[in-house]
C-alpha positions in Angstrom: 95.8 100.7 80.6 97.9 103.1 82.7 96.9 104.0 86.2 96.6 107.7 87.1 98.2 109.3 90.1 94.8 109.8 91.7 94.0 106.1 91.2 97.3 105.2 92.9 96.0 107.1 95.9 92.8 105.2 95.9 89.3 105.0 94.5 86.2 106.8 95.7 83.3 104.8 97.2 81.0 105.5 94.2 83.8 104.1 91.9 84.1 100.9 94.0 80.3 100.5 94.1 80.2 100.9 90.3 82.7 98.0 90.0 80.6 95.9 92.5 77.4 96.3 90.5 78.8 93.8 88.0 78.9 91.0 90.7 76.0 88.5 90.3 73.2 88.1 92.8 70.1 86.1 93.1 66.6 87.4 92.4 63.1 86.0 92.5 61.1 87.6 89.6 57.4 88.6 90.1 56.6 88.4 86.4 57.5 86.3 83.4 60.2 88.1 81.4 62.0 87.1 78.2 65.7 86.5 77.9 67.8 89.7 78.1 70.9 90.2 76.0 73.5 92.2 77.9 77.0 93.3 77.0 78.3 90.9 79.6 76.1 88.0 78.5 72.5 86.9 78.4 70.3 86.5 81.5 66.9 84.9 81.8 64.3 84.0 80.8 62.6 84.6 84.1 59.8 82.4 85.5 58.5 83.2 88.9 59.0 81.9 91.5 62.2 80.4 90.1 65.4 82.0 91.3 67.7 83.6 88.8 71.2 85.0 88.9 71.7 88.5 87.4 74.2 91.4 87.7 73.7 93.5 90.8 72.8 96.6 88.8 70.0 94.8 87.0 68.7 93.3 90.3 68.5 96.9 91.7 66.8 98.2 88.6 64.2 95.4 88.7 63.7 95.9 92.4 63.0 99.6 91.9 60.3 98.8 89.3 58.7 96.2 91.6 59.6 93.3 89.3 61.5 91.2 91.7 62.8 90.7 95.2 66.5 90.3 95.8 67.8 87.2 97.6 70.4 88.1 100.2 73.7 86.4 99.9 74.5 83.7 102.5 77.1 85.9 104.1 74.8 88.9 104.5 72.7 87.4 107.3 72.7 88.2 111.0 73.9 84.8 112.2 76.6 84.5 109.6 78.0 88.0 110.3 77.9 87.3 114.0 80.0 84.2 113.5 82.4 86.1 111.3 82.9 88.7 114.0 83.6 86.0 116.6 86.2 84.3 114.3 87.9 87.6 113.5 88.3 88.4 117.2 90.1 85.2 118.0 93.8 85.7 118.9 96.2 85.4 115.9 93.2 84.8 113.6 93.6 85.4 109.8 91.3 87.5 107.8 88.2 85.5 106.9 87.4 85.1 103.2 84.6 87.4 102.0 83.5 88.6 98.6 86.0 91.1 97.3 83.2 93.8 97.2 81.3 92.7 100.3 81.3 96.2 101.7 79.9 97.8 98.6 77.4 95.0 97.9 76.1 95.3 101.5 75.8 99.1 101.2 73.9 98.8 97.9 71.5 96.2 99.3 70.9 98.0 102.5 70.1 101.2 100.5 67.9 99.7 97.8 66.6 96.4 99.1 66.4 96.8 102.9 63.0 95.1 103.0 64.5 92.0 101.4 66.9 91.5 104.3 66.1 89.9 107.6 67.0 92.1 110.6 68.6 94.9 108.5 69.4 97.1 111.4 71.3 94.3 113.2 73.1 93.5 109.9 74.2 97.2 109.7 75.6 97.0 113.3 77.4 93.7 112.7 78.9 95.0 109.4 80.2 98.0 111.3 81.6 95.8 114.0 83.2 93.5 111.4 84.8 96.4 109.6 86.3 97.8 112.9 87.7 94.4 113.9 89.3 94.0 110.5 90.6 97.5 110.5 92.3 96.9 113.9 93.9 93.7 112.5 95.1 95.7 109.4 96.8 98.2 111.7 98.5 95.4 113.6 99.6 94.0 110.2 101.5 97.3 109.5 103.8 96.4 112.4 105.2 93.6 110.2 105.7 95.9 107.2 109.0 95.5 105.4 110.4 97.0 102.2 109.6 93.8 100.2 105.9 93.0 101.0 103.0 93.3 103.4 101.3 89.9 103.7 97.6 90.3 104.5 95.4 87.9 102.6 91.6 88.1 102.0 91.3 91.9 102.2 88.4 93.3 100.3 88.6 95.9 97.6 87.4 98.7 99.9 89.8 97.6 102.7 92.8 97.6 100.3 91.6 101.0 99.1 91.7 102.3 102.6 95.3 101.4 103.3 96.7 101.9 99.8 97.9 105.6 100.3 99.5 104.9 103.7 100.9 101.6 102.4 102.4 103.2 99.3 104.0 106.1 101.3 105.3 103.8 104.0 106.7 101.4 101.4 108.6 104.3 99.7 110.0 105.4 103.0 111.2 101.9 103.9 112.8 101.6 100.5 114.6 104.9 100.9 115.8 103.8 104.4 117.1 100.5 102.9 118.9 102.5 100.1 120.4 104.8 102.7 121.5 101.8 104.8 123.0 100.1 101.7 124.9 103.3 100.8 126.2 103.7 104.3 127.4 100.1 104.4 129.1 100.5 101.0 130.9 103.7 102.3 131.9 101.9 105.5 133.3 98.9 103.5 135.2 101.3 101.2 136.6 103.2 104.2 137.7 99.9 105.8 139.3 98.8 102.5 141.2 102.1 102.3 142.4 101.9 105.9 143.6 98.3 105.4 145.4 99.3 102.2 147.0 102.3 103.9 148.2 100.1 106.8 149.6 97.5 104.4 151.5 100.3 102.6 152.9 101.7 105.9 154.1 98.2 106.9 155.7 97.7 103.6 157.5 101.0 103.8 158.7 100.2 107.4 160.1 96.8 106.2 162.0 98.5 103.4 163.4 101.2 105.7 164.5 98.5 108.1 166.1 96.5 105.3 168.1 99.6 104.1 169.1 100.4 107.7 170.5 96.8 108.2 172.3 97.0 104.9 173.9 100.3 105.9 175.1 98.8 109.2 176.6 95.9 107.4 178.8 98.2 105.3 180.1 100.1 108.4 
């Protein structure tokens, strides 16, 4: 499948959230429900209070109809996010590993299942702090950008999406500069080769003229 020019510039937040809705999440059903056959596979049957794993979009739908409560992921808690922020702020620390759609999942849960989260307002604040810390580290990572690669592991989909346009344009500029430098070096080498060849020719002509001059003197 080809990628359009707009997709090369980045996805919109609704598009990223659409992708994130296919991630699985835990729910606790309020009612017994039969097995559901989905395009992506079967889920259920559901027996309260037994926890089940379902796609995020289905969890939100069941939540809206008061058929379940959503179980927050382990990483989406106040204490875990606080610890992540502390780790991210350590000098020379790498990006911590998070779900690839952690930003979108958090936004969906805070929008549709805020009452299922403990200390949701504190979670919002820590998520914002975490994003700002990681954005700062991303900007520092651009200082090590070269025309071959930019090594920043464990970025999420939304974080990659934020830097994609700048990264692509910067990458193109670096490649153009490398091409210009290579062309300049080739021209310099060609010029040096020409000058060396010209000097060798002049020396050869001088030696021939000197030889003829000595021969003329010998006949006098």
